[in-house]
C-alpha positions in Angstrom: 131.6 22.1 165.5 131.1 24.5 162.7 133.3 24.0 159.6 133.5 26.7 156.9 134.0 25.1 153.4 135.5 27.1 150.5 133.3 27.4 147.4 135.5 25.2 145.3 134.8 22.3 147.7 131.1 23.0 148.1 130.3 20.5 145.4 131.2 17.8 148.0 128.8 19.3 150.6 125.7 19.7 148.4 126.8 23.3 147.9 126.8 24.1 151.7 129.6 26.4 152.7 129.0 25.8 156.4 128.7 22.3 157.8 129.0 20.5 161.1 131.6 17.9 162.0 133.2 16.3 165.1 136.6 15.3 166.1 139.2 15.9 168.8 141.9 16.7 166.3 141.9 18.3 162.8 142.6 14.9 161.3 139.6 13.3 163.1 137.4 16.1 162.0 138.5 15.7 158.4 137.8 12.0 158.7 134.3 12.8 160.0 133.8 15.2 157.1 134.8 12.5 154.7 132.3 10.1 156.1 129.6 12.7 155.7 130.8 14.0 152.4 132.9 11.3 150.6 135.9 12.5 148.7 136.4 15.9 150.4 139.3 14.8 152.6 141.4 13.8 149.5 141.1 17.4 148.3 142.4 18.7 151.6 145.0 16.1 152.6 147.7 14.5 150.4 148.6 10.8 150.0 151.4 11.5 152.5 148.7 12.4 155.1 149.7 16.1 155.1 147.6 19.2 154.5 148.0 20.1 150.9 150.2 23.0 150.1 147.4 25.1 148.5 145.1 24.5 151.5 145.1 26.5 154.7 143.2 25.5 157.8 142.3 27.9 160.5 140.9 27.1 164.0 139.3 30.1 165.5 141.1 32.3 163.0 144.5 30.8 163.9 146.3 28.8 161.2 147.2 25.2 161.9 149.4 23.0 159.7 149.2 19.7 161.6 146.4 17.1 161.4 147.2 16.4 165.1 146.2 19.9 166.2 143.7 19.5 169.0 140.1 20.8 168.7 137.4 21.6 171.3 133.7 21.3 170.6 133.2 25.1 170.6 135.9 25.7 168.0 135.2 26.9 164.5 137.4 25.5 161.6 137.8 27.3 158.3 139.2 25.6 155.2 140.7 28.0 152.7 142.0 27.2 149.2 144.7 29.3 147.7 143.9 31.2 144.5 146.3 31.2 141.6 146.3 32.4 138.1 147.4 35.3 136.1 
């Protein structure tokens, strides 16, 4: 399935902002991404196995907050990093 990667994480994907990955849940998809692009999962998921507070994940433009959220092969997943600063 198509995965949209935010620019701050593109260094893990050889600067690609759209990549392919597979999985029947968000967690499985992130595991597949990490196999393909080592280190990216740690930037998205905390040591407690939760989506980091500054990361939002959307499946078909609908936000999901659980790694167990189901996915279908035709879904599109978008990873968004919150911006901060002043």
